[in-house]
Each structure stands twice: as C-alpha cells, then as structure tokens.
N, C-alpha and C positions, 0 to 999 in steps of 0.2 A: 746341621741338625735334621733329623728325619722324624716324621710322625711314626708312632708305633706300627700303624697299619702298613706304612711303606717299608719298614724293616721286615715285617712279617712276609710281605710280598717278595722282597728282594733276597731274603736269606732262608733258603729251604731248611737249614738246620733248626731254625726257630719253629718251624711247622712240624717237625718230626714227632713231638709229643701228641699231636692232634691226629696223626695217621690212624685210620681205622676207627676213629671215634666220631660220634655225632656231635657236631659243633653248632652252637647257637650264638647269635650275635646280639648284643645289647647296643643299640645305636640311636642316633637322633639325626636331624637334618644336616648338621655340620660334621657328621662322621664321614669324612672324605679323605681321599689320598691327596698327595701334593698336586696331582693334575685334576683334582676336583671330581674324581670318580667316587660315587658313594661306596662306602666300605662293603656293603652287602654285595654289590655288583662285582667289586674287585675280588672278594673272597670266593664268590660263586664261580668266577672264571678260572680259578686254580683247579688243576687236575688232582691234586693230592689232599684237598680239604673237602669234606662233605658237610656243607651247611644245611641243617635240617630244620631250623627255626630261627626267628628273629623276634626281638622285643623292642618296642618303641615307646616314646613318651606321649604326653598329652596331645601334641600337635601332629602326631603320626611319625612314622619312621623316616619319611622323606619330607616332612613339613607340609603335607597336603591338607591338614586340618588347621584352619587359621582362627576359627572362632574361639575366644577364651572360654575356658571351663566347659568345653564340649568334649565328651568322652570319645576317644578314637576306638572304634570297634575292632575286635579281632577279625582277621581276614586271611585269605590265601593270596600270597604275592603272585600277581598275574604273570610276571616274567620268570620267576624261579620256581614257582609251584610249591613254596614252603609256607607253613603257617606263620603269621605275624601276630604277636600277642601285644595288647595294649597294657602298658604298665600303669596307666591312669585309671582304667576301668575296673 
C-alpha cells in the first residue's frame, strides 16, 4: 500500500493533468510521504509541478500552532515563497 502522495511522486503519468497548471495543496501536519517528508516539500521538489499556494488547518500547515482555538494567520512560506492560507480564520 502507498499513500496517495507517494504514488503521485513515483508515477509521472499521474502528474500529467497538472502540467502547466497552478497547483494548490490542502494539507495538515500529518500530510507526509512514507519517509515523513511533508507533502508540500515533496511536491515543491518536483520539476514538473508548480505549487503556487497551500491551505492549512487550525494548528498550521506544519503543526506550528499548538494553542487550541488560536487562528493561524495567512503567511508566505519562508522556504517555498508561496502563500499559505488558513482554513480556520
């Protein structure tokens, strides 16, 4: 069994419908590959996918917000330079 993200990474034919399109990722802290790479990092590392935005839940895309009921603000991802939008706020 493979996670969907691992299939997408391993099978270029699955990515063909995304070629030339702006791709946004909806993810949370447990959105990881089998080797525990966050899905955003894994997709951004591909040459044939252009991730242009990400959306994350209450505790942040990578789980950096731990206080309950604290809104995660929108921000620009410092590694990938894309906007990350809070689904909670």
